[in-house]
C-alpha positions as CSV (number, residue, x, y, z in Angstrom):
1,M,0.0,0.0,0.0
2,P,1.6,3.3,-1.0
3,S,1.9,6.0,1.6
4,M,-0.8,8.6,1.4
5,K,-0.1,11.9,-0.4
6,Y,-2.3,14.9,-0.2
7,R,-3.1,17.7,-2.6
8,T,-5.2,20.4,-1.1
9,I,-7.2,23.4,-2.3
10,T,-7.5,26.1,0.3
11,R,-9.9,29.0,0.9
12,A,-9.0,32.4,2.3
13,W,-11.4,33.0,5.2
14,F,-9.6,32.3,8.4
15,A,-6.3,30.5,7.9
16,L,-5.5,28.4,11.0
17,T,-2.4,27.1,9.2
18,L,-0.7,30.4,10.0
19,L,-1.9,30.4,13.6
20,F,-0.8,26.9,14.3
21,S,2.4,26.7,12.2
22,L,4.6,25.9,15.2
23,A,4.9,22.3,16.5
24,S,3.0,23.3,19.6
25,C,1.3,26.4,21.0
26,R,1.7,27.6,24.5
27,L,-1.6,28.2,26.2
28,S,-2.5,29.4,29.7
29,E,-5.3,29.1,32.1
30,G,-3.6,30.1,35.4
31,T,-0.7,27.8,34.5
32,S,1.0,27.3,31.1
33,E,-0.3,24.4,29.1
34,T,0.5,22.9,25.7
35,L,-2.1,22.5,23.0
36,N,-1.6,19.4,20.9
37,A,-1.2,21.2,17.6
38,D,-0.2,17.9,16.0
39,A,-3.8,16.7,16.5
40,F,-5.0,19.5,14.2
41,G,-2.7,18.0,11.5
42,A,-3.4,19.2,8.0
43,C,-7.0,20.1,9.1
44,T,-5.6,23.6,9.8
45,T,-5.4,24.2,6.0
46,T,-9.2,24.3,5.9
47,D,-10.5,27.7,7.0
48,F,-13.1,27.8,9.7
49,S,-16.3,29.7,9.0
50,F,-17.6,30.6,12.5
51,P,-21.4,30.5,12.9
52,V,-23.2,33.7,13.8
53,A,-23.8,33.9,17.6
54,S,-27.1,34.8,19.1
55,A,-27.3,38.4,20.4
56,G,-26.2,39.3,23.8
57,S,-24.2,37.3,26.4
58,G,-24.7,34.7,29.1
59,G,-24.7,31.6,26.9
60,G,-22.2,28.7,26.7
61,I,-21.4,25.7,24.6
62,I,-22.9,22.3,25.3
63,G,-22.8,18.9,23.5
64,S,-21.6,15.4,23.6
65,A,-18.8,13.1,22.4
66,I,-19.4,9.7,20.8
67,N,-17.4,7.0,19.0
68,A,-17.7,7.7,15.3
69,V,-17.6,4.0,14.4
70,D,-20.0,2.3,16.9
71,G,-21.9,5.3,18.2
72,T,-21.2,4.6,21.9
73,V,-20.8,7.6,24.2
74,L,-17.4,8.7,25.3
75,P,-16.9,9.8,28.9
76,G,-13.6,11.4,29.9
77,V,-13.0,13.4,26.7
78,T,-11.1,16.6,27.3
79,V,-12.7,19.6,25.6
80,K,-10.4,22.6,25.3
81,L,-11.8,26.1,24.3
82,I,-9.5,28.5,22.5
83,P,-10.8,31.9,21.7
84,Q,-10.3,32.9,18.0
85,S,-9.1,36.3,19.1
86,A,-6.3,35.3,21.5
87,L,-5.5,31.6,21.0
88,V,-5.1,31.4,24.8
89,L,-6.8,28.5,26.6
90,S,-9.9,29.9,28.2
91,K,-11.4,26.8,29.7
92,S,-11.0,23.0,29.7
93,V,-13.9,20.7,30.6
94,T,-14.4,16.9,30.5
95,T,-17.3,14.8,29.3
96,D,-19.3,13.0,32.0
97,S,-20.4,9.4,32.1
98,S,-23.0,10.0,29.4
99,G,-20.5,11.7,27.1
100,A,-22.0,15.1,27.7
101,Y,-20.2,18.4,28.5
102,S,-21.1,22.0,29.3
103,T,-18.7,25.0,29.3
104,G,-20.9,27.1,31.5
105,V,-21.2,30.8,30.7
106,L,-18.6,32.1,28.2
107,T,-17.6,35.5,27.1
108,A,-19.4,36.2,23.8
109,G,-17.2,35.5,20.8
110,S,-15.8,32.8,18.5
111,Y,-14.0,29.7,19.8
112,V,-12.1,26.7,18.5
113,L,-12.9,23.5,20.4
114,Q,-10.5,20.6,20.6
115,F,-11.7,17.2,21.7
116,T,-9.1,14.7,22.9
117,L,-9.1,11.1,24.3
118,D,-6.4,8.4,24.3
119,G,-6.8,6.0,21.5
120,Y,-8.8,8.5,19.3
121,I,-7.8,11.1,16.8
122,S,-8.5,14.6,18.2
123,C,-11.2,16.5,16.4
124,V,-11.7,20.3,16.2
125,A,-14.8,22.4,15.6
126,P,-15.6,26.1,15.5
127,A,-18.3,27.7,17.7
128,S,-19.7,31.1,18.6
129,A,-21.0,31.9,22.1
130,G,-23.7,34.5,22.6
131,G,-26.9,35.0,24.5
132,Q,-28.0,31.3,24.3
133,D,-26.4,28.0,24.7
134,V,-25.1,26.4,21.4
135,T,-24.7,22.7,20.7
136,V,-21.4,21.4,19.4
137,N,-21.1,17.6,19.2
138,C,-18.0,15.6,18.3
139,A,-17.7,12.1,16.8
140,L,-14.2,10.9,17.5
141,S,-12.5,8.4,15.3
142,P,-10.4,5.6,16.8
143,V,-6.9,5.6,15.5
144,L,-6.6,3.9,12.1
145,G,-3.9,1.6,10.7
146,E,-1.4,2.6,8.0
147,G,-3.0,3.2,4.7
148,Q,-6.6,3.3,6.1
149,Y,-9.1,6.2,5.8
150,R,-12.2,7.2,7.6
151,M,-14.8,9.8,6.6
152,V,-17.0,11.3,9.3
153,L,-20.0,13.4,8.1
154,T,-21.9,15.6,10.5
155,W,-24.5,18.3,10.0
156,S,-26.8,20.7,11.8
157,G,-29.5,20.0,14.4
158,P,-33.1,20.7,13.6
159,K,-33.5,23.9,11.5
160,T,-35.9,25.3,9.0
161,G,-34.7,24.7,5.4
162,G,-32.3,22.0,6.5
163,V,-32.0,18.3,5.9
164,S,-32.7,15.9,8.7
165,D,-31.3,12.8,7.0
166,I,-28.1,12.9,4.9
167,D,-26.6,9.7,3.5
168,S,-23.0,8.9,2.7
169,Y,-21.8,7.0,-0.4
170,L,-18.6,5.4,-1.4
171,D,-18.1,4.2,-5.0
172,V,-15.2,1.7,-4.9
173,P,-13.6,0.6,-8.1
174,G,-14.5,-3.0,-9.0
175,G,-16.9,-3.3,-6.0
176,A,-20.5,-2.6,-5.1
177,L,-21.5,0.9,-3.9
178,V,-21.2,1.3,-0.1
179,F,-24.3,3.1,1.4
180,Y,-27.2,2.5,3.8
181,G,-28.6,-0.3,1.7
182,N,-25.3,-2.1,1.4
183,T,-23.2,-1.3,4.4
184,H,-20.4,-3.8,3.5
185,G,-20.6,-3.4,-0.2
186,T,-17.1,-4.4,-1.1
187,V,-14.0,-5.8,0.5
188,G,-12.1,-3.2,2.4
189,A,-14.9,-0.6,2.9
190,S,-17.9,-0.3,5.3
191,L,-20.6,2.1,6.4
192,D,-20.1,2.1,10.2
193,Q,-22.8,4.6,11.2
194,D,-26.1,5.6,9.5
195,R,-27.8,8.3,11.5
196,T,-31.3,9.3,10.1
197,S,-32.3,12.3,12.1
198,W,-30.0,15.4,12.3
199,Y,-26.5,15.9,13.6
200,G,-25.0,12.6,12.3
201,P,-22.5,11.1,12.2
202,E,-22.5,9.1,9.0
203,T,-19.2,7.2,9.0
204,I,-17.4,5.2,6.3
205,T,-14.1,3.4,6.8
206,I,-11.7,2.2,4.1
207,S,-9.7,-0.5,5.7
208,A,-8.0,-1.5,2.4
209,E,-7.8,0.9,-0.5
210,Q,-8.6,-0.8,-3.9
211,P,-6.6,0.1,-7.1
212,G,-8.2,2.8,-9.2
213,T,-10.4,5.8,-8.2
214,T,-12.7,5.8,-5.1
215,V,-15.4,8.5,-5.0
216,Y,-16.8,9.8,-1.7
217,Y,-20.1,11.8,-1.7
218,Y,-23.3,12.4,0.2
219,N,-26.9,13.0,-0.6
220,N,-30.0,14.8,0.6
221,Y,-32.3,11.9,1.5
222,S,-35.2,13.6,3.4
223,A,-35.8,16.9,1.6
224,R,-35.0,16.2,-2.1
225,S,-37.5,18.6,-3.5
226,D,-35.6,21.5,-1.9
227,L,-32.4,22.0,-3.9
228,S,-31.0,24.5,-1.5
229,A,-31.6,22.5,1.7
230,L,-28.3,20.5,1.5
231,S,-26.3,23.7,1.2
232,N,-28.2,25.1,4.2
233,S,-27.5,22.1,6.5
234,E,-23.9,23.0,7.7
235,A,-22.6,19.6,6.5
236,V,-18.9,19.0,7.3
237,V,-16.9,15.9,6.4
238,T,-13.7,15.2,8.3
239,L,-11.2,12.9,6.6
240,Y,-8.8,10.9,8.8
241,A,-5.9,8.7,7.8
242,G,-3.8,6.7,10.2
243,S,-3.5,8.8,13.4
244,K,-4.1,12.2,11.8
245,C,-6.9,14.4,10.8
246,V,-6.2,15.1,7.1
247,K,-8.8,17.8,6.3
248,R,-12.2,19.2,7.2
249,Y,-14.6,19.8,4.2
250,P,-17.4,22.2,5.0
251,I,-20.1,22.2,2.3
252,R,-19.7,25.0,-0.3
253,S,-22.8,27.0,-1.3
254,G,-24.7,25.8,-4.3
255,S,-27.7,23.9,-5.4
256,G,-28.5,20.3,-5.8
257,V,-29.2,17.1,-3.8
258,T,-25.8,15.3,-4.1
259,Y,-22.4,16.7,-3.1
260,E,-19.1,15.1,-4.2
261,V,-16.4,15.7,-1.6
262,F,-13.2,14.1,-3.0
263,R,-11.7,11.2,-4.9
264,I,-8.8,8.9,-3.9
265,T,-6.7,7.5,-6.6
266,N,-3.8,5.1,-5.7
267,G,-3.2,6.8,-2.4
268,V,-3.6,10.4,-3.5
269,V,-6.6,12.5,-2.4
270,Y,-8.0,14.9,-4.9
271,D,-10.5,17.5,-3.7
272,V,-13.7,18.0,-5.7
273,E,-16.1,19.9,-3.3
274,A,-19.0,20.4,-5.8
275,F,-22.6,19.5,-6.3
276,N,-22.9,16.5,-8.7
277,D,-26.5,15.2,-9.1
278,S,-25.3,12.7,-11.7
279,L,-23.9,10.4,-9.1
280,Q,-25.8,7.2,-8.2
281,T,-28.0,7.5,-5.1
282,Y,-31.1,5.7,-3.6
């Protein structure tokens, strides 16, 4: 299996690459602490688009952490909050026995959240605190083996004009399509999680890449008559390989029911990030 190479197309909104270019960043909350910048990996080449916060102050961030593969809750996950404006650790909390966490009241503004747990690849997410609590969940991927990939798709909670059920697809060369109707469609690939009502995750793992080109995409299942609903659903795909987060793929604006994210050809990832309603779906 050739080692994975990566070709990326960046966007110029908020370049975390510049902010986390050092091997580690010194943070402080009373005492100095080191942020595991390595956990961000190449995901820092993807710009974060911070959501608009509710007016006022007095709110915080709440959510939960689960295993992206089997859906079990994860107690003991460390959640670090780093303000966008200062990159100084403002708070660190831990998920409880049900996998839930709460930051308590936060200063209004934008934050980067980092979720870490031994044996899992750290995940990061943007959030904006304001006058009401906001929900930020994390589906953590267990560490993968050499040459293995995992795609974790998440999207918004209930909202007007959004999609409650988004389905992941993997078109593997020489094998059957992997999707909710065929979760182990081919040797070396599987659909691990199929969530049907908001948030996600939808998780696909490639345990053994096949020769040729593999295509990864997702589809608006529950609101197909609304061609703008998928773009309005805050969908994000996180690609993992080995022990690293490779890249986060927030959906781009556009119209359609099917969104192609990337292709993998012989160990090289090629970004697509475009609506493509010609792809096979069910």
